[in-house]
TORRO-129266 format. One record per residue (C-alpha): residue in one letter; x, z, y. Coordinates in nm, 4 decimals, always signed. Example, Ala and Ser with C-alpha at 12.3 -4.5 7.8 and 13.67 -1.06 7.14 Angstrom:
REM TORRO-129266
<site><resn>A</resn><u>+1.2300</u><w>+0.7800</w><v>-0.4500</v></site>
<site><resn>S</resn><u>+1.3670</u><w>+0.7140</w><v>-0.1060</v></site>
***
This chain:
REM TORRO-129266
<site><resn>M</resn><u>-0.0111</u><w>+0.0218</w><v>-0.0230</v></site>
<site><resn>N</resn><u>+0.1143</u><w>-0.0997</w><v>+0.3071</v></site>
<site><resn>D</resn><u>+0.0085</u><w>-0.1893</w><v>+0.7113</v></site>
<site><resn>P</resn><u>-0.3493</u><w>+0.0254</w><v>+0.6863</v></site>
<site><resn>V</resn><u>-0.5811</u><w>-0.0309</w><v>+0.8773</v></site>
<site><resn>L</resn><u>-0.9211</u><w>+0.1702</w><v>+0.9548</v></site>
<site><resn>L</resn><u>-1.2414</u><w>+0.1138</w><v>+1.0738</v></site>
<site><resn>P</resn><u>-1.5838</u><w>+0.2356</w><v>+1.1017</v></site>
<site><resn>G</resn><u>-1.8017</u><w>+0.0820</w><v>+0.8729</v></site>
<site><resn>A</resn><u>-2.1584</u><w>-0.0574</w><v>+0.8778</v></site>
<site><resn>H</resn><u>-2.4022</u><w>+0.1636</w><v>+1.0461</v></site>
<site><resn>G</resn><u>-2.1102</u><w>+0.4435</w><v>+1.1035</v></site>
<site><resn>K</resn><u>-2.2177</u><w>+0.5831</w><v>+0.7436</v></site>
<site><resn>R</resn><u>-1.8802</u><w>+0.4719</w><v>+0.5898</v></site>
<site><resn>W</resn><u>-1.4964</u><w>+0.3964</w><v>+0.6503</v></site>
<site><resn>I</resn><u>-1.3361</u><w>+0.1077</w><v>+0.5918</v></site>
<site><resn>M</resn><u>-0.9423</u><w>+0.0813</w><v>+0.5361</v></site>
<site><resn>L</resn><u>-0.7487</u><w>-0.2521</w><v>+0.5297</v></site>
<site><resn>Y</resn><u>-0.3879</u><w>-0.2708</w><v>+0.3616</v></site>
<site><resn>S</resn><u>-0.1216</u><w>-0.5158</w><v>+0.2830</v></site>
<site><resn>A</resn><u>-0.1041</u><w>-0.5475</w><v>-0.1148</v></site>
<site><resn>F</resn><u>+0.1707</u><w>-0.6934</w><v>-0.3355</v></site>
<site><resn>P</resn><u>+0.2765</u><w>-0.6431</w><v>-0.7331</v></site>
<site><resn>N</resn><u>+0.6306</u><w>-0.4129</w><v>-0.7432</v></site>
<site><resn>N</resn><u>+0.7658</u><w>-0.7068</w><v>-0.8812</v></site>
<site><resn>A</resn><u>+0.7251</u><w>-0.9375</w><v>-0.6160</v></site>
<site><resn>I</resn><u>+1.0949</u><w>-0.9575</w><v>-0.5116</v></site>
<site><resn>K</resn><u>+1.2984</u><w>-1.2831</w><v>-0.5239</v></site>
<site><resn>P</resn><u>+1.6638</u><w>-1.1643</w><v>-0.4979</v></site>
<site><resn>S</resn><u>+1.8109</u><w>-1.4909</w><v>-0.5638</v></site>
<site><resn>A</resn><u>+1.6584</u><w>-1.6341</w><v>-0.2147</v></site>
<site><resn>C</resn><u>+1.7811</u><w>-1.3622</w><v>+0.0221</v></site>
<site><resn>N</resn><u>+2.0664</u><w>-1.0782</w><v>+0.1792</v></site>
<site><resn>P</resn><u>+1.9022</u><w>-0.7739</w><v>+0.1319</v></site>
<site><resn>E</resn><u>+2.1797</u><w>-0.6107</w><v>+0.3583</v></site>
<site><resn>A</resn><u>+2.1043</u><w>-0.8819</w><v>+0.6590</v></site>
<site><resn>N</resn><u>+1.7175</u><w>-0.8785</w><v>+0.6460</v></site>
<site><resn>P</resn><u>+1.5706</u><w>-0.6944</w><v>+0.3339</v></site>
<site><resn>I</resn><u>+1.2107</u><w>-0.8442</w><v>+0.4580</v></site>
<site><resn>D</resn><u>+1.3407</u><w>-1.1925</w><v>+0.3316</v></site>
<site><resn>C</resn><u>+1.3731</u><w>-1.0667</w><v>-0.0271</v></site>
<site><resn>L</resn><u>+0.9707</u><w>-1.0236</w><v>-0.0590</v></site>
<site><resn>E</resn><u>+0.7653</u><w>-1.3415</w><v>-0.2282</v></site>
<site><resn>I</resn><u>+0.5271</u><w>-1.2912</w><v>+0.0801</v></site>
<site><resn>E</resn><u>+0.3043</u><w>-1.5819</w><v>-0.1040</v></site>
<site><resn>R</resn><u>+0.2032</u><w>-1.3251</w><v>-0.3373</v></site>
<site><resn>H</resn><u>+0.0700</u><w>-1.0478</w><v>-0.0955</v></site>
<site><resn>A</resn><u>-0.2949</u><w>-0.9999</w><v>-0.0287</v></site>
<site><resn>V</resn><u>-0.4893</u><w>-0.7736</w><v>+0.2028</v></site>
<site><resn>R</resn><u>-0.7215</u><w>-0.5050</w><v>-0.0051</v></site>
<site><resn>W</resn><u>-0.9942</u><w>-0.3319</w><v>+0.0529</v></site>
<site><resn>L</resn><u>-1.1228</u><w>+0.0841</w><v>+0.0204</v></site>
<site><resn>T</resn><u>-1.4394</u><w>+0.2608</w><v>+0.1307</v></site>
<site><resn>S</resn><u>-1.5062</u><w>+0.6324</w><v>+0.2050</v></site>
<site><resn>S</resn><u>-1.8324</u><w>+0.7878</w><v>+0.2710</v></site>
<site><resn>D</resn><u>-1.7058</u><w>+1.1386</w><v>+0.2925</v></site>
<site><resn>Q</resn><u>-1.4887</u><w>+1.0525</w><v>+0.6175</v></site>
<site><resn>G</resn><u>-1.1607</u><w>+1.0028</w><v>+0.4430</v></site>
<site><resn>N</resn><u>-1.1656</u><w>+1.2911</w><v>+0.1689</v></site>
<site><resn>T</resn><u>-1.1851</u><w>+1.0088</w><v>-0.0759</v></site>
<site><resn>W</resn><u>-1.1643</u><w>+0.6317</w><v>-0.1065</v></site>
<site><resn>E</resn><u>-1.2567</u><w>+0.4070</w><v>-0.3369</v></site>
<site><resn>D</resn><u>-1.1175</u><w>+0.0817</w><v>-0.4107</v></site>
<site><resn>Q</resn><u>-1.3502</u><w>-0.2138</w><v>-0.3643</v></site>
<site><resn>G</resn><u>-1.0513</u><w>-0.4818</w><v>-0.4538</v></site>
<site><resn>V</resn><u>-0.9406</u><w>-0.7637</w><v>-0.2697</v></site>
<site><resn>L</resn><u>-1.0503</u><w>-0.8850</w><v>+0.0391</v></site>
<site><resn>L</resn><u>-0.8177</u><w>-1.1856</w><v>+0.1712</v></site>
<site><resn>S</resn><u>-0.5798</u><w>-1.3879</w><v>-0.0416</v></site>
<site><resn>F</resn><u>-0.4079</u><w>-1.7652</w><v>-0.0164</v></site>
<site><resn>P</resn><u>-0.1970</u><w>-1.9327</w><v>-0.1550</v></site>
<site><resn>D</resn><u>+0.0407</u><w>-1.9007</w><v>+0.1148</v></site>
<site><resn>G</resn><u>-0.0029</u><w>-1.5183</w><v>+0.1721</v></site>
<site><resn>V</resn><u>-0.1833</u><w>-1.2557</w><v>+0.3427</v></site>
<site><resn>W</resn><u>+0.0185</u><w>-0.9148</w><v>+0.4954</v></site>
<site><resn>S</resn><u>+0.0658</u><w>-0.6990</w><v>+0.7916</v></site>
<site><resn>S</resn><u>-0.3120</u><w>-0.7475</w><v>+0.8095</v></site>
<site><resn>G</resn><u>-0.4809</u><w>-0.5941</w><v>+1.2094</v></site>
<site><resn>A</resn><u>-0.8493</u><w>-0.5977</w><v>+1.2910</v></site>
<site><resn>L</resn><u>-1.1434</u><w>-0.5411</w><v>+1.5766</v></site>
<site><resn>V</resn><u>-1.4785</u><w>-0.4729</w><v>+1.4862</v></site>
<site><resn>M</resn><u>-1.6815</u><w>-0.7096</w><v>+1.6811</v></site>
<site><resn>K</resn><u>-2.0356</u><w>-0.6546</w><v>+1.6645</v></site>
<site><resn>D</resn><u>-2.1584</u><w>-0.7432</w><v>+1.3327</v></site>
<site><resn>E</resn><u>-1.8387</u><w>-0.9112</w><v>+1.2579</v></site>
<site><resn>I</resn><u>-1.4551</u><w>-0.7695</w><v>+1.1377</v></site>
<site><resn>W</resn><u>-1.1799</u><w>-0.9793</w><v>+1.2726</v></site>
<site><resn>V</resn><u>-0.9080</u><w>-0.9712</w><v>+1.0189</v></site>
<site><resn>Y</resn><u>-0.5772</u><w>-1.0806</w><v>+1.1874</v></site>
<site><resn>Y</resn><u>-0.2935</u><w>-1.1408</w><v>+0.9545</v></site>
<site><resn>I</resn><u>+0.0369</u><w>-1.3029</w><v>+0.8763</v></site>
<site><resn>D</resn><u>+0.0577</u><w>-1.5738</w><v>+0.5948</v></site>
<site><resn>G</resn><u>+0.3624</u><w>-1.6071</w><v>+0.3968</v></site>
<site><resn>T</resn><u>+0.5498</u><w>-1.8694</w><v>+0.5284</v></site>
<site><resn>F</resn><u>+0.9245</u><w>-1.8446</w><v>+0.4363</v></site>
<site><resn>P</resn><u>+1.1406</u><w>-1.7307</w><v>+0.6364</v></site>
<site><resn>V</resn><u>+0.9184</u><w>-1.4497</w><v>+0.8331</v></site>
<site><resn>S</resn><u>+1.0653</u><w>-1.6205</w><v>+1.1540</v></site>
<site><resn>R</resn><u>+0.8272</u><w>-1.9231</w><v>+1.0967</v></site>
<site><resn>S</resn><u>+0.4985</u><w>-1.7497</w><v>+0.9602</v></site>
<site><resn>K</resn><u>+0.1789</u><w>-1.7862</w><v>+1.1576</v></site>
<site><resn>I</resn><u>-0.1005</u><w>-1.5418</w><v>+1.2696</v></site>
<site><resn>R</resn><u>-0.4246</u><w>-1.6640</w><v>+1.1702</v></site>
<site><resn>R</resn><u>-0.7528</u><w>-1.4871</w><v>+1.1786</v></site>
<site><resn>Q</resn><u>-1.0791</u><w>-1.4345</w><v>+0.9276</v></site>
<site><resn>R</resn><u>-1.4423</u><w>-1.3502</w><v>+1.0683</v></site>
<site><resn>V</resn><u>-1.5690</u><w>-1.1280</w><v>+0.7764</v></site>
<site><resn>N</resn><u>-1.9320</u><w>-0.9799</w><v>+0.7696</v></site>
<site><resn>K</resn><u>-1.9211</u><w>-0.6066</w><v>+0.8786</v></site>
<site><resn>Q</resn><u>-2.2205</u><w>-0.5331</w><v>+0.6414</v></site>
<site><resn>T</resn><u>-2.1113</u><w>-0.7135</w><v>+0.2920</v></site>
<site><resn>I</resn><u>-1.7302</u><w>-0.6889</w><v>+0.3460</v></site>
<site><resn>R</resn><u>-1.7036</u><w>-1.0981</w><v>+0.2807</v></site>
<site><resn>P</resn><u>-1.5199</u><w>-1.3879</w><v>+0.5049</v></site>
<site><resn>I</resn><u>-1.7993</u><w>-1.5881</w><v>+0.6682</v></site>
<site><resn>A</resn><u>-1.6297</u><w>-1.8593</w><v>+0.8325</v></site>
<site><resn>P</resn><u>-1.2930</u><w>-2.0433</w><v>+0.7478</v></site>
<site><resn>R</resn><u>-1.0133</u><w>-1.8746</w><v>+0.8965</v></site>
<site><resn>K</resn><u>-0.8064</u><w>-2.0435</w><v>+1.2133</v></site>
<site><resn>R</resn><u>-0.4434</u><w>-2.0561</w><v>+1.3447</v></site>
<site><resn>V</resn><u>-0.4127</u><w>-1.8193</w><v>+1.6197</v></site>
<site><resn>R</resn><u>-0.1628</u><w>-1.9296</w><v>+1.9057</v></site>
<site><resn>H</resn><u>+0.0776</u><w>-1.6858</w><v>+2.0882</v></site>
<site><resn>P</resn><u>+0.4302</u><w>-1.7827</w><v>+2.2695</v></site>
<site><resn>G</resn><u>+0.6766</u><w>-1.7984</w><v>+2.0434</v></site>
<site><resn>N</resn><u>+0.6945</u><w>-1.7470</w><v>+1.6544</v></site>
<site><resn>G</resn><u>+0.7597</u><w>-1.4883</w><v>+1.3864</v></site>
<site><resn>L</resn><u>+0.5401</u><w>-1.2085</w><v>+1.5004</v></site>
<site><resn>S</resn><u>+0.4906</u><w>-0.9510</w><v>+1.2230</v></site>
<site><resn>N</resn><u>+0.3544</u><w>-0.5913</w><v>+1.1958</v></site>
<site><resn>V</resn><u>+0.0478</u><w>-0.7048</w><v>+1.4175</v></site>
<site><resn>D</resn><u>-0.1780</u><w>-0.4857</w><v>+1.5540</v></site>
<site><resn>M</resn><u>-0.5066</u><w>-0.5393</w><v>+1.7543</v></site>
<site><resn>R</resn><u>-0.6973</u><w>-0.3544</w><v>+2.0228</v></site>
<site><resn>R</resn><u>-0.9940</u><w>-0.4480</w><v>+2.2420</v></site>
<site><resn>H</resn><u>-0.9466</u><w>-0.3170</w><v>+2.6199</v></site>
<site><resn>R</resn><u>-1.2420</u><w>-0.4144</w><v>+2.8846</v></site>
<site><resn>R</resn><u>-1.2702</u><w>-0.7953</w><v>+2.8681</v></site>
<site><resn>H</resn><u>-0.9591</u><w>-0.8540</w><v>+2.6587</v></site>
<site><resn>I</resn><u>-0.8175</u><w>-0.8750</w><v>+2.2875</v></site>
<site><resn>Y</resn><u>-0.4583</u><w>-0.7743</w><v>+2.2400</v></site>
<site><resn>L</resn><u>-0.2147</u><w>-0.8584</w><v>+2.0101</v></site>
<site><resn>S</resn><u>+0.0780</u><w>-0.6410</w><v>+1.9555</v></site>
<site><resn>G</resn><u>+0.3945</u><w>-0.7098</w><v>+1.6862</v></site>
<site><resn>D</resn><u>+0.7721</u><w>-0.7294</w><v>+1.6794</v></site>
<site><resn>R</resn><u>+1.0031</u><w>-0.9876</w><v>+1.5887</v></site>
<site><resn>N</resn><u>+1.2088</u><w>-1.0341</w><v>+1.3277</v></site>
<site><resn>R</resn><u>+1.5419</u><w>-0.8843</w><v>+1.4124</v></site>
<site><resn>A</resn><u>+1.4516</u><w>-0.8654</w><v>+1.7553</v></site>
<site><resn>S</resn><u>+1.3858</u><w>-0.4763</w><v>+1.7539</v></site>
<site><resn>E</resn><u>+1.1371</u><w>-0.5508</w><v>+2.0531</v></site>
<site><resn>G</resn><u>+0.7815</u><w>-0.5218</w><v>+2.0595</v></site>
<site><resn>F</resn><u>+0.5482</u><w>-0.7877</w><v>+2.2049</v></site>
<site><resn>V</resn><u>+0.1943</u><w>-0.7911</w><v>+2.3492</v></site>
<site><resn>Y</resn><u>-0.0115</u><w>-1.1088</w><v>+2.4083</v></site>
<site><resn>R</resn><u>-0.3984</u><w>-1.1336</w><v>+2.5679</v></site>
<site><resn>S</resn><u>-0.6582</u><w>-1.3028</w><v>+2.4888</v></site>
<site><resn>S</resn><u>-1.0343</u><w>-1.3343</w><v>+2.6117</v></site>
<site><resn>G</resn><u>-1.1365</u><w>-1.5279</w><v>+2.2841</v></site>
<site><resn>G</resn><u>-0.9314</u><w>-1.4108</w><v>+2.0116</v></site>
<site><resn>L</resn><u>-0.7627</u><w>-1.6858</w><v>+1.9176</v></site>
<site><resn>H</resn><u>-0.5277</u><w>-1.8169</w><v>+2.2396</v></site>
<site><resn>F</resn><u>-0.3035</u><w>-1.5390</w><v>+2.3240</v></site>
<site><resn>H</resn><u>-0.0629</u><w>-1.5565</w><v>+2.6302</v></site>
<site><resn>S</resn><u>+0.1640</u><w>-1.2970</w><v>+2.8014</v></site>
<site><resn>A</resn><u>+0.0017</u><w>-0.9882</w><v>+2.9076</v></site>
<site><resn>T</resn><u>+0.0873</u><w>-0.9342</w><v>+3.2760</v></site>
<site><resn>C</resn><u>-0.0254</u><w>-0.5716</w><v>+3.2832</v></site>
<site><resn>W</resn><u>-0.0615</u><w>-0.3911</w><v>+2.9684</v></site>
<site><resn>P</resn><u>-0.2498</u><w>-0.0728</w><v>+3.0191</v></site>
<site><resn>V</resn><u>-0.0175</u><w>+0.1449</w><v>+2.7445</v></site>
<site><resn>P</resn><u>+0.3717</u><w>+0.1126</w><v>+2.8330</v></site>
<site><resn>I</resn><u>+0.5693</u><w>-0.0107</w><v>+2.5267</v></site>
<site><resn>L</resn><u>+0.8608</u><w>+0.2167</w><v>+2.5071</v></site>
<site><resn>S</resn><u>+1.2099</u><w>+0.2124</w><v>+2.3814</v></site>
<site><resn>S</resn><u>+1.4224</u><w>+0.4633</w><v>+2.2189</v></site>
<site><resn>A</resn><u>+1.7672</u><w>+0.3825</w><v>+2.1384</v></site>
<site><resn>G</resn><u>+1.7214</u><w>-0.0066</w><v>+2.2151</v></site>
<site><resn>I</resn><u>+1.3731</u><w>-0.0035</w><v>+1.9645</v></site>
<site><resn>K</resn><u>+1.0748</u><w>-0.0581</w><v>+2.1372</v></site>
<site><resn>L</resn><u>+0.8020</u><w>+0.1692</w><v>+1.9668</v></site>
<site><resn>L</resn><u>+0.4059</u><w>+0.1166</w><v>+1.9304</v></site>
<site><resn>G</resn><u>+0.1902</u><w>+0.3048</w><v>+1.6938</v></site>
<site><resn>P</resn><u>-0.1716</u><w>+0.2694</w><v>+1.5340</v></site>
<site><resn>N</resn><u>-0.4029</u><w>+0.0256</w><v>+1.7733</v></site>
<site><resn>L</resn><u>-0.1597</u><w>-0.0377</w><v>+2.0101</v></site>
<site><resn>A</resn><u>-0.0631</u><w>+0.3185</w><v>+2.1122</v></site>
<site><resn>T</resn><u>+0.2478</u><w>+0.4532</w><v>+2.2011</v></site>
<site><resn>I</resn><u>+0.4569</u><w>+0.6624</w><v>+1.9775</v></site>
<site><resn>T</resn><u>+0.7399</u><w>+0.8903</w><v>+2.0370</v></site>
<site><resn>P</resn><u>+1.0502</u><w>+0.9635</w><v>+1.8262</v></site>
<site><resn>L</resn><u>+0.9416</u><w>+1.2888</w><v>+1.7957</v></site>
<site><resn>Q</resn><u>+0.6201</u><w>+1.1852</w><v>+1.7089</v></site>
<site><resn>I</resn><u>+0.7704</u><w>+1.0065</w><v>+1.3965</v></site>
<site><resn>L</resn><u>+0.9421</u><w>+1.3294</w><v>+1.3162</v></site>
<site><resn>T</resn><u>+0.6942</u><w>+1.5702</w><v>+1.3446</v></site>
<site><resn>G</resn><u>+0.3519</u><w>+1.3697</w><v>+1.2609</v></site>
***
């Protein structure tokens, strides 16, 4: 389990957790240098987004299976509740990671089933990973980091498919020892919070 995302379910009666899932043997050591970049060693095309539900405020969770799986891989999801839909943003398994693309899949909030073809998300640059999403007023914000850059990036969109550099972001991105830190839902996290919870 990796990249968990918590969302309120239909009518607020249950919680939904999306996460990246991949087999324990999804490693291809012949195609990578684990000391230079261990993420390039993963067979990303074997990743999927699975989902769990909880009806007791997160005390117990029930596995609901695979939500999204495509031949090119699905991982590092972020999501937004948009009225009766959940918009799931994820990174495809294009290798190397620096050439990966972000896609959006609309999902029915009641049935938790895809309801439209997936769409490619456009944003400045390439190779964005560790995707996170947030709505703030009229805009949708996409954040992530670039492979080997140790930097966080935030982009803004009005419709959720075409993102541009955010000229103003309501939560600043922190830098600690040259590393940019962003937490869940684009909240900043300090190194002390990482160590102490």
